[in-house]
N, C-alpha and C positions, 0 to 999 in steps of 0.2 A: 801383354806378354807375348813374346815371340817364341814359338815352339818348333823345334827341329822334329820332323816326322818322317820316319821310314815307313814304307808300306802305305803311303797316303792314297794311292790309287786302288787299294784293295777295299773289300767290303767294310771292315772296321775303320780303316783310315777315312773313308768317305763319310761314315756316320759321325766320327769324331769331329771332322771339319765342319759338317753341317750343323751339329749340335752345340758347337762352341764358337759361334761367330765373333765373340768378343776378343778372340785370340788371333794373332797373325801366325800362319803356319808356313814354315820353310819345308816344302815337300822334297824328299830325297828318295827318288825312285828310278828304277831302270826304265828306259834304256839310257837316259841322259846322265843319271847319277848312280853310282855303284857303291854301296856300303861295304863291299869287300876291299875297297881301296881306302886306306887309312887317311892319307893326306887330304883328299877332298872332304871326307867326313870331318876331320879336324878343322879345316877352314870354314865349313858351313856351320858347324855346331857352335863355333866361337861367337857367332852373331846372335845366339839364342839364349833365352833364360831357362828353358827346360827342354827335355827331349822325350819323345815317345818312340819306342822301337817296336815296329810291327812286321817289318820285312822278313820273309821266310820263304824258302823253297818248299812249298807244301806238296808238290808233285813227287819230289825225290825223297822227302822225309815227312812222314805223317803217322798217325796212330796205327795205320794198317801196314806200312812197308817194313817195319822192323829195322830200318836203315837210319844211319846218321849221315847227314851231309855236312862235311867240314866247313863249307861256305857259310852255313847258318851260324855256326859257332864263331867264325871269323867276323861276320857282320856284327854279332852281339859284342864281341870283344872290342871291335873298333869303335862302336858307339859309346860303350862305357869308358874306354881309355881316352877317347877324345873329349868326352864330357869332363872327366877328371882333369885332364890337361888344361882344359879351357875354363875350369871353375864353374861349370854348369852343375847346380846343386840338386836338381830334381830330374831323375831319369825313370821312366816308366817302361816296363817291358811286359807285353801281354801276348799270350798265345794259347789257343785251345786246340791246336793241331794234334797234340798228343793225348788229349783228354776226351775227345768227342768224335763220334762217327757223324760227320756232317751230312751224310746221306740219310740217316735215320733219326738223327738227333739224340741217339743213345749216349748217355754219359758213361765213360769207361773207367772212371776212377771212383 
């Protein structure tokens, strides 16, 4: 199975890739690939059987900032829209950035 993966260079992305060696991952990360740009997402995801979206600006938007970064919403929209347009039937989105104080490990929900 070929999996489109945003945030592949992050902590969770690295864990996923290391723990699922039976899958081929198409890593879609800055600086070379930008999920805020729809056309490159559409082209790349069309080659895949599934998608995992982990990319997120955690410095500008996290549990502590009280801010929303529109780029995070745009990346999520682009991944879901491209998956739908390409017939990718399985999309996973995961984030703990709003639910966990990463410094203390305290769960906030």
